[in-house]
N, C-alpha and C positions, 0 to 999 in steps of 0.2 A: 406413901401418899398417892392416891389415884389422881392423875392429871385431868383437869377440866379447863378448857380455854374457850374463848368466845370471839366471834367476829361480829362487830356491832355497827353496821352502817346506817346512816340516815337516808331515807328514800327521797333525796332532794335533787338527784341527777344520776347520770350514768357512772358506773364504776369505772375508774381509769387504772392504769398500771400501778400507780402508787397504792391504791386501795387493794388491788389484787396481791401485791407483794405481802401486805399485812395478813390477808386471809391465807395465803399460801404458808406463810411462816407458822401461823397458828395451826393450821391443819396438819402440816408435816410434823410439827413438834408434838401434837397430840398423838398422831398415829405412831411416831417413833417411841413414844412412852406408853403406848397401849392405852391411851386416855380418850377422852370424849371432846367433840367440837360442837359448840352451840352457836347457831345463827340467831342473833338478836336484832330485830329490826327496830331501831330507835326512832319511832315515828311519833313524837310528842309535839310537833310544830305543824298544825293543820294548814298554816298559811303557805308553807313551802313543801311539805310532804305530798307525794303523788303515789298513787297505787301503781301506776305503770312503771314507776321506778322501782318499787318494791318487787314487782314481777321481774323486771329486768335484772335486778340483783340475783334472785334466785336462778334465773336463766344463765347468767354469767358464771355463777358458781358451779352449776351443773356441768356447763360446757368445760370448765377447767378441771372437772373431776373431783371437786371438794364436796363430797356428800357430808351433810351434817346429821349428827345424832339427835338433836333436839332443836326445835325453834320456838321463838317467843316474839311477841310484838308489845312494845311498851304502851301503846295506845289502849291495849286491853287490861292494863295493870294500874290504871289511875287510882283505883280506890285504895290499893295497897300503898301507893306513894303518899296519898293523902293521910292515911293512918300513921305512916311512919313520921310524916311531918308534925302531926299532932304530938307524937311522942317526943320529938325533939324540942317542940315548944314547951311542952310540960317540964322538960329537964332543963330549961333555960338556955339551950344551945341554939335555938332558932329565934331570932329577934326581928321585930318589924322595923322597916326603914321607909322613909317618906320622901327622900330627895327625888326631884325630877332629873331627867337626863341633863338638862341644862345646868341645874345646880351641881350635879356631879362633875360636869366639864369644867365649870368655874373652880371647883375645889381642886381638881387635878391641876388646872392651869396655875392656880396660886401656889400649890406645893412645888411644882417644877420651877416657878419663878424664884422661890426662896431657896432652891437647892435641895428641897426635901424629896424623898422618894414618893412617887404618886400612889400612896397607899390609902385605901378608904378608912376614914376615921369616923367612928360611930358617934352619931349626934346625941347630945344629952337628952335626958328623959323629959325634961320640960318641953323642949323644942318638938320632940316626937309627939307628946300629948297635944301640943298646939296644932300640929298638922293633922292629927287624927280628929280633933274637934272640928277642924275646918273641912272635913269630909274627904281628905285624901285617903286613898286606898294604899295599904302598905304592900311593899314586896318584902321578902324575908331573906335575911342573911344568916349564915352559920358562924357561930363564934368559934374561931380556931383556937383561941386561948394563947398560951405563951410556951415558950421552950422549943427545944430542937425536935424536928421531925426527921427521922433517919430511916433509910432503907438501903439494901444492897441491890443494885440494878444489874440484871444478868448481862446487859450490854455496856453500860456506862460506869459500872463499878459502884462503890459507896457514894451515897448521896446524902447531904446534910443540909437542912433548911430550917431557918428560925421562923417560928409562926409569926413573930412580930414583923418580919419582913414581907409578910403577904396581906393582901386584903382579905377581909372575911367574904367568902364567896356567896353569891346570890343562889339560893336554892329554889325559891318560889316567885314567880312573877306577880305582879299586882292583880292580874286577872285569875290568880289561883293556879296556873299551870305550872308544873314542876319543870325544871331545867335539867340539862345532862348531869350537872354536878350533884343533883339529888338522885335521879333515877339510875345512873350508872353504878355508883357504889352500892345502892340498895340492891339492885339486881345481881351484882357480883357476889354479894353475900347469899342472896335467895337461891341463886343457882349453883352455889358452891364452887365458884371460879377459883382455881388455884394459881393460875398464871395469867397475867395480862400482858400480852404482846401487842404492842401498838407503836405508832410513830412518836418521834422525840418531841413533836409539837405538844404532846400531852404530859411532858415531864412536870410542868408547872401545876398540872392538875393533881399529880400523884400525892403530893403532901396533903392537900385538902381532902382527898379521897381517904387517905389513911385515917385522918382525924374523924371524918364523918362515919367511916365504918366502925371505928372504936365507939363512937357515940351510939351507934345503932346496935351495939352489942355484937359486932362481927370481928373477923380477923382479916387483916389486909392480905391480899395475895402477893405473890412474887412478881415483880415488874420486870419487863424487858423492853426498853424503848429504843426502837430501830431508827437510825438515821433516815431522814426523809429522802425519798426518791425525787429527783428533779429531771426535767427534760434535757434533751441534748444540748441546749444552749444555757442550761442552769436555771431555766425558768420553772416556777412552781406549777404543780398540776392541780386541776380543779374539776370536780364533778359537774358543776354548773356550766362550765365552759366547754365541756366534752373533750378535755385534753387527753390524747391518747387513750380513748375509751376502748374497753374490751370489745364493744360492739363494732367499732371501726377497724380493729385489728382482725376480728373474725371475718368481717366482710372483705378485708384485703387478702384473705387466704392464709392468715397465720394459723398454724396448728397449736391447739391448746397445750400439748406436751412441750412444744418449743418455747412457748411463753412461760409456762411453769418452770421449766429447766432454767431459763435465763434468769427469772425473778428470784427463784430459790437461791441462787448462788451469786447474785449481784451483790457486791459488797462483802462476800465471804471468800471468793476466789477469782482469780483472773483467768483460770483454765476452766472454761465453762463448755461442757459438752451436752448435747441433747439426750434426754432419757426417753425411751420408748414407752415406759410404763411407771405409774406412780409408785408401785411397790418398790422398784428399784431406787427411786429417788428418796423414799422414806428411810431406806437402809443407810444412806450416806449423808442425810441432812443432820446438821449440828448447829444449833442456834448459838453455841458458845464461840463459834468461829466468825460471827458477825463483827465486822470492824466498825470504827467510829467515823470513818471518812464518809462524806456524802456521796452516794452512788448516782452516776448519770445514766439515764436510760438511752441507749443508742439504737435507733431503729434498724440501722444498717446491720449491726451485729445480730439483731433478732432475725432479720431476713436470711443472713447466712446460717444461723442455727436452724431455721426453718428448712432451708434447702437440705442441709446435712441431715436433719431427722428424716425427711422424705427419701433421701437417697438410700437409707438403710432400713426403711419401713417395709415390713413384710406384707405380702398381698392380703393376708387375712385382716389386717388393720384398715385396708382401704376398699375391700371388696364391695361393701354395701354402697358406698359413695361412688364407686366407678360403674355401678349398674345403669346409671342414667346415660352412659356413653354407648350402651347397647352393643357390646362387643361379643356378647355370648360366650362361647367356649374359648375364645382367644383372650379373654380378659387378663387371666394370670400371666400368660406369656407376654402380653402387651405391657402390663405393669412392670415386670422384671426387665423388660427391654428399655422402657422410657424413664424409669424412676430416677436415674442418675442425671437426667437432664430437665428436671422440673425445679422451680423455686417455690411454687405453690401447687396444690392439687388441681387448680383450675387449668394449669399449663397442660394437663393431660388431655384436655379437650382438643387442643390443637394437634397433639399427636395421633388422637382418635381420627381427626380429619385427614391426617397423612395416611392413615390406613384405609379409610372408608371414602374420602373425598367429601365435597367436590374440591379439587385442587388442580391448578393449571400448570403443566410442566413448562420448563424453560428449554427451548431448543438450542442445541450447540453441536459442534463436530463430534464430541465424545458421545452425546445423547443419540445422534443419528447412527453412529457406528454401534452403540449399544443396542439400539433397536434391531439392527441386523443380526446381532450375535446373541440375542436373549435366548437362553436355553429353555427347553420344555420343562414343565413341572413334572413331578413334585420337587419343591425347593427345600433346602435346609441351610444350616449354617455355613456350609461350604460353597454354596451357590454363588455368592458375591465374589469370592476369590477366583473361581473358575471363570465366571463372566468377565470380570475386569481384566484378567489376564488375556482373554481372547480379544477384548477391545484394544488393549494396549498393543497386542501384536499386529492388529489390522491398521491402527493409527499412528503408532509410534509414540503416543502420549504416555506419560508416566507421572507418578507422584501427584502433586496438587492439581496439575493440568488435567489429569485423568479423573481423579476421584471427586474433586469438587463439583465439576459440571454434571456429573452423573447424580451426585447427591441433591444438588440444586434441582434438576429436572424431576427427581422422584419425590423430594419432600418439600420443596419451596424454601429450604434454608441451606446455608452453607456449612452448618454445623448441627450436631445432634447425637443421637444414639448410635451405636455401632451398626453400620449398614448390614453387616453380615447377619445381625439379628433382626433388623427392621425389614430387609428385603422380602423374606418369606412371608411376613405379615401383610405386606402391600399386595402381594400376589401378581401373577403375570399379566392379567387383563389390565389392571390399572397401570402397571409399568409400562405396557406397550403404548397405552393412550398418552401418558405423561412424557414419554421419551419422544413422541411425535409432536409434542407441544399442545396437546388437547387437554381438556378438562375431564377428570375422572376421579 
């Protein structure tokens, strides 16, 4: 069986890390199986859908490296849903309902008060005709029927639900617009979706979707319901609230592969390492290893992974983004010198200032002695050792009392890359000025 999966966001807000985790799982699963990845924009709610969010979804997925093989928009498929609804009506599986939201709330309240489960009970035909004659527009529910609905979930294991324990789901609003419960199973059939990998908040939908697909003449896909990702304090994530959005993480300097590496293994392994390329991650990804425990997203862990990724990142992976620092021929040597001391790529801008200024040196005994003993160029990796040995001989300073004031005068920080590598990049002219306490 050729694997086909889909990621189906609604354009009602920015994608957050919880959404991204589902998209990543789908993409990696498809690529690992040699299958296809469909991006389906579920834009059937004109009151909440926004084109800028649809564009943001595509931008975020491209940033993550999740190229899609096919795309679809549900707003362009309304005629197909309407035709399918007519078929369900003709088969007696879609029936009109006339209750107002207030009447439904009262029905639910009465059921709870009597100890009965809050399940929708179909009104009798006479009452329905009365409402129709009074001019009420119906909304339409799907008749689930009776008996057990069963499936083997790739994450949750065997699932068994009695149709009698569920409310018949609404498929069509009173204004004629189809709901997710109608469009999603229809499209899963139409696009040949073989595996539905999504959050466990959709488990309750699966039973209804199976029956709807059967009524439409299709076959249900294999389901994998992942435990929902929550924030560091256990709070839920929301597109509309902008919780941990991909846009905000990107602006904060998080690398796409750090985030993908983290989310791909969150809930599957405690030993998470950053991957430099998607191809490597595809080779080790295994949906079967997803646990049932609810994973917590930890921004601090992501930051550490981000730094670790950058520390091992080859120059070729960052060359284009470093061009804005205007370091010309020194860019490669600069990156290999400073990469072990950055948490985000934006930190490279500071170290570029260390090389090119302006930066004011900090005067000290060691700096003044260093000024007097600064050797002539050319400089190489041995220059720092030769120079500091001369300064130590002249001042009697050693260890931290020697090295830290020199580093501070030359870089403005008391820690950073190895000075033996950094000093040749700073150059003698700037070193002379900074050791004198000037700006250079």
